N, C-alpha and C positions, 0 to 999 in steps of 0.2 A: 208765456203759457197763460189760456183765458178757458174760461169756463161758461158756456152759454154765450158764446161770443158774437158780437154783432158790429157791422162798421158800415156808418149810412154810407159812403161812395165817395169818392173823387177822381179827376184825372192829373197828371202832371206829366214833366216832359221826361222824367228819367224812366227807363224800365224799371220793372218789379220782379222780383224772384219770390216765390212763396214756395216754401216747403213744409211739409205735415210731420211732423215726427210721431205723432200719437190722437188718435182719434180722427175726423175727417172736417173738412171745410167745405163749404160751398162758396163759389167765387164766379158772380155774375159777370160777364165782361163780354160786351159787343152780342148782347141780345141771347147770349148762350150760358149754359150753366156748367163751369166746369169743376166738376166734384172730385176734390183730393181726398184720397185715403192714406192710409199710415204708410210712410216712406215714399210717398209720390212728391212733385215739384211742377209746375208751370211757371211760363213766364207774361208777365202783363204788358204788353206792347205801348209805347209813349202814346200819350196822348188818349189812351182809352179810359173811357168811364167805367168804373170797377165798383161794385159793394161786395161783401163778404157777410156769411154769417154760420152760425155751425149750431146744428140740434144736440149735439155731445160735449162734452168738455174736451179742448181739443190742446195740444200744443204745436204749437208753428213758430217757423221762421220767415220774416221779410228782410230781404235786402233790396234798396234801391240805388241805381246807379246809373251813369251816362256810358254810353258808346257810341261810336261813330260809324262803327260796322252795320249797316243795314241787314247784313245776312239774319241779325238775331231775329229778325221778324218770322223768319221761317219757323223758328221755337214756339212764337208765341200762341195760345189758345189751344195747348195740347197739354194731356195729364203725360207725365214722364215716371215711370216706375223706375227707379234709380238702382244701379249695380252697386256691387260691395264696395268697388274702386270710387265711385262717385260719393257715396254717403260718407266715405273716409274723407274724402274731401271738406265737404260740409262739417263734417265734426272738428276737423283740424281748424277751420274758420272758428268755429266757436273756441275753442282751445285758445287759440292764437290772439283772440279780439282780448283775453285778459291781460297778455303780456303787455309791458310798458316799452318796450322800445321796439321801432321798426313794424309795429304790429299793422298799420294800416296797411304798408307796401307787401306784407306775407299777405292778409286777407285778399289784397285787391289781386295778387299772383295766382291764389287758389281759386277764386272767383274767376279769373281768365281761364285757367285750365279745365275746371268745372263747365264752362261754357263751351269750350273747345270741344270736350268729349262729346256732349250732348248735340254740337252741331255735324260732329264726324258719325255719329248714331243716326241722325236724323238725315242726312245725304244719302247714308247707305239703304235707310229703308224706303226713300221715296224714288220714285222713277225718274228720270232725267227731265221730264216735260212733265210738270205735277198738274193734274187736272185742276182747273180753276172751280171753285164753289160756283154752283149755277145762278144764275141772277135772280130768281127768284127765291131763293134759298138765302142770298147775301140781302135782298130786300128784306125779307122777314127777320131776319138778325136785326136789321136797323131799327126795323117796327119796334121788336120787343125791347130792343136796348132804349128806344125812345119811351116806351111804357115804363119800364124799370126805373128809369131815372124820375118820371112824373111820380110815382108813385113816392119815391124817397122824398120827394122835393114837398110832398103835400101828407107826409104821412101824420102830421100834427093835427090833421082834421078830418073829418066824415067825406069820404070820397065815394060817389056812386059809380057804379060799374060805365052806366052811360055816359059821365064826364070822361072817365079814361079812356073808353073807345072814341069819343069827340076830340080827344085832346092828339089822337093820332090818324083823325080821319078815317077810321075804318069802322065796319059794323060789329055788334055785339058777337054775332055767331063767328066770325072771324077771329076775333078777340082772343075767345076763349078759345078756339084751335090752336091758335099761335101761343098763348101760354101751355097748355097741355102738350103742345108738341116740343116746345124748346125750353120749358123749364118742370113741367112734368106736375106743374097745380094748377088749377081754376084761377082765374082772375080775382076772385072773391076771396079767395084762399091766402093769395099773395098779397093781396091789399091787408087782409084780418093778420097774415103772419108777421108783416112790415111794423105796422102799426104798435102791435105788443111787444116788439123789439126795441121800438122806442119807447116805450111804456116802462120796460125791463131799466133801459138806460136812466130813466127819471128815478127809478125806483131804487137803482143802486147807488143814485148818488145821496140819497139820504136827507136830500136838503127840502123836500117837498111832500107835504102831509098828502093820503091815499087820495082824498077830494079833490087836494089841487093839482095832482096829476091826471084826475079824469079830464078836469076842466083843461087841462094842457092838451091832453090827446083830443080833445073835441066832442068828448062823451056828454051827455045831457044829464047824469047823474052817479053817484059813484056806484049804486048796484047794477046800472047798466054796463059800466066798466069792469066791473068784479066779474058779471057773466060771460062778457066777452073774452076777458082775459081766462077763465077758466075753461071756456070752451076752447080757445087756442092752446093753452098752457098746459091745462091738466090739472090745474091748481089755482088757489085765489090769488089774488094780488099780496094779502096777508101772510099767506101761505110762503110765498114766494120770498118774501122779503126776510121771513124768520129761516128759510133753507139758506139763506147769505151767512148769517152769523156762525 
């Protein structure tokens, strides 16, 4: 259970199942924003870089697992609204995880059943020959994924729009269109949001002073940091820290 959640991003060799019980969660995967709302689930493919954040308090469950069946890739990149039976499987997994004996085997079995149910549903909904993503759209997703990773890697310093566009070897107008189309935000808005999410992480740790956080995030002064923080988050850094108590 996390409030004001932000995860910087990673990739790994396991699949990752993400389920939102309450609230909503943005999952930026492969250049797309998969927004999960209450009682929705997504699957993140192996070795797909992903970052997550929430604008609201959110309760969610993450399960990482390995599987040899490549068919699971057809479930990745989608938001599934779960049926009552599928929700029951998830809740049994949580309940069983508290047991002392045989819990791992039981949870693994429930996970397999849940994935089989989702695969069966997906196969019914998709035509036999699923249309492939147009080459241009696929290329756009790759560029957005590259841009998002670049922002995440450079969140601790001042990053210009031109520098971001240059990192992907594209023009500024094209970059603006990609961000608006695939993430629903202007690139400047996205950079500001991620920088403030990083700043919140430092503020929550409580190990640095306000001035030290401002310097760590590459701001010229504490006053400049406070103005930017309030512009993006609707409150000053001091007010944010007090809200955590």
